[in-house]
C-alpha positions in Angstrom: 3.1 -16.4 10.1 4.5 -14.6 7.2 3.1 -11.4 5.6 3.1 -11.6 1.8 2.9 -8.3 0.0 2.3 -7.9 -3.7 5.2 -6.7 -5.9 5.4 -5.3 -9.5 9.2 -4.8 -9.7 9.3 -1.2 -10.7 10.7 2.0 -9.3 8.0 4.7 -9.4 7.5 8.3 -8.6 4.6 10.8 -9.0 3.9 11.9 -12.5 4.4 15.7 -12.5 2.6 17.3 -15.4 3.7 20.9 -14.8 5.6 21.9 -18.0 3.9 23.1 -21.1 5.6 20.3 -23.0 4.4 17.6 -20.6 0.8 19.0 -20.8 0.9 19.0 -24.5 2.2 15.4 -24.7 0.1 13.8 -21.9 -2.9 16.1 -21.5 -3.4 18.8 -18.9 -5.3 16.6 -16.4 -3.4 13.3 -16.5 -2.2 11.8 -13.2 -0.5 8.6 -12.4 2.7 6.9 -11.3 5.8 7.5 -13.4 7.9 4.4 -14.0 11.5 5.4 -13.5 13.0 1.9 -14.0 11.8 -1.7 -14.5 13.5 -4.8 -13.2 13.2 -8.4 -14.0 10.0 -8.8 -12.0 6.4 -9.1 -13.1 6.2 -5.6 -14.7 9.3 -6.2 -16.8 7.9 -9.6 -18.0 4.7 -7.9 -19.0 6.4 -5.3 -21.1 6.3 -2.1 -19.0 9.2 0.3 -19.7 10.9 3.3 -18.2 9.0 6.4 -19.0 5.5 4.7 -18.9 2.9 6.4 -16.7 0.6 3.9 -14.9 -2.9 5.5 -14.9 -5.0 2.5 -13.8 -4.4 -0.6 -11.7 -6.9 -3.5 -11.4 -9.7 -1.2 -12.7 -9.0 1.7 -10.3 -7.5 5.1 -11.2 -3.9 5.7 -10.0 -3.4 9.4 -8.9 0.0 9.0 -7.3 2.9 6.7 -6.7 2.0 6.3 -3.1 -1.5 5.1 -3.9 -0.1 2.6 -6.4 2.4 1.3 -3.8 -0.5 0.6 -1.4 -2.7 -1.0 -4.1 0.0 -3.4 -5.2 1.1 -4.3 -1.6 -2.5 -5.2 -0.8 -2.9 -7.4 -3.9 -2.7 -11.1 -3.4 0.5 -12.7 -4.7 -0.3 -14.6 -7.9 -3.4 -12.5 -8.8 -3.5 -11.3 -12.4 -4.3 -7.6 -12.7 -4.9 -5.3 -15.6 -2.6 -2.3 -15.7 -3.2 0.6 -18.1 -0.2 2.8 -19.0 0.4 5.8 -21.2 3.6 5.5 -23.2 5.2 8.4 -25.1 7.4 7.5 -28.0 8.4 9.9 -30.8 6.2 12.6 -29.2 3.1 10.4 -29.6 1.0 9.1 -26.6 -0.1 5.5 -26.7 -2.5 3.9 -24.3 -1.5 0.3 -23.5 -2.9 -2.4 -21.3 -0.9 -5.2 -19.7 -2.0 -8.2 -17.7 0.5 -8.6 -14.8 0.7 -11.6 -12.4 1.6 -10.0 -9.1 4.8 -11.4 -7.5 5.9 -11.7 -3.9 7.8 -8.7 -2.6 11.4 -9.8 -2.0 12.8 -9.3 1.5 
């Protein structure tokens, strides 16, 4: 048999909210997975962008990049999930929601 793991098509890291500037922009208690880059996969097609912070995945809070990786890998390929992100543009935070159809992790 073949193991199929879910895939978003992003490079992520932990969101670190340690500087005064970051706390002012994002709020002092915000946690999530920082999107470093977005490829041509499911997340890119749904409009996620570098610099976004993923704070919720399929109705569950995201507190770290590691947690998000596990959540996505365990999601069935083809399932549509709601992803909530915080996006900073022009020093203003926006909360956005995207519906993403999970892809199959490439080999």
